[in-house]
C-alpha angles and dihedrals in degrees: 000000000000108000132184108218108202126198088021112174124188093268090050091054095047097046097039091051089050093049090046095054092094095040106047102215118161104243120197108196117211124180090199121105111244111250138131092285095050102037089095088070088075091066110136093020125115094201142032127210108202136181135227098273096042115113111245096164124139096275094052094044090052091052091049092050091050088053091055099258109152103173135045123188123182122211091225142070095232118071103184088121090065125083095222095183091053091049091053092048090052093047094244120149113222127194136177141190101272095193142009136158104317089190091072094065097034093052092045091051089056089048091052091048093054092042092059096035096050096032091236097162092049091047091051093051090049096052091048086061093046094256111136097169117132098206111124094015101093117129134174134257111257090205110106094013125124116246121197117206116196107197116028102200122122096300095042092050092049090050090048091050091053092049091048085056088058088058096256129150108241127216123182139199124191139133087233120052114224115208089208088063091051090047094059091053099264120149124214116225138164113280092246090057091047092055093046096048105036126100088189128028119193123187120219104155132108122258110254134147087267094053101037108123093358083154102061141135092284097049092043090052086061094047121112109261110257095026121157116221122206124188122183096147117069130334094227091068089076129059095221095200090054090049090052090051090050091050091051093050093046093242086121114051090193145349125215117182135170092179133051131193093236096037097120093085094043116032128083094027138084110251096159093115096046137073109258107218096191101105093186095060089043090056091047096054090048092067114096091214096053128091118193123183127179105252096286102134091106093047106111129119091248097049097043092047090053093046093052093045092051091047091056091044089053090055092049094046092052093046090051094043092242125155111269092201116189090356091070113103101169 
């Protein structure tokens, strides 16, 4: 099946081609981000393989349908970038990657936490310049601290298990109780209690209308003074302006994010030789107690390999008329 692969970086091309060797789909690799102005590049294709920051809103889906695209598969677990209702109305089948290595994100979240807590990036930059002073680099022991986990699915539980290994008390918030979270000694509480009691809050929930801006001025006002916030899930979970205000007031001791609510126009590209016009991200990276990475928590050999394999399997399942199971979105 001829498939337009949007936002295709070098590693996408290599690993998708490897996974496709036994399937024989015709893959058209496009570095362009999928949006209204680039949808035309899918002309002649029956399927589109998109990525997390591609625009799969109603306007783009309509253009794809007009071009003859019948199937869309996203190389991600989350599908908040897809207008599912519009896809159904247009008769498009949409699939996702239902599962990939949860260790990749959970382990990275811990790394981000320690990077901002122990000022690892600042320390590294100092020593590169021959500065071995310790002033300004003091962190805190995580042992004995309270860690709040919002979203206790596979990734959230793995993160909680790692933090329990540090000797932390674990609190959880989720609309669905996970017995694995209970088994590791976690305790479910209301979100307001989690904010008030946690020294660290880590976000591991999907972005929905119910979770958008769950970290906002009101919830941060309830947060324990000196709290560290970690987000490796979706940028829209955090009201960035409210987080900046909390950093300025000292309510937040630190902020470590791998996702950003306006990342679509920034992430997964080299902008080092251009003027970045997003003043919010520029303010964020100017804080000494903020770590920002470019949506790389999932980026391990194991996770990427699984994502690419599932993407190809989705194409083959659709072409054969097979049941996509839990991977089916619309």
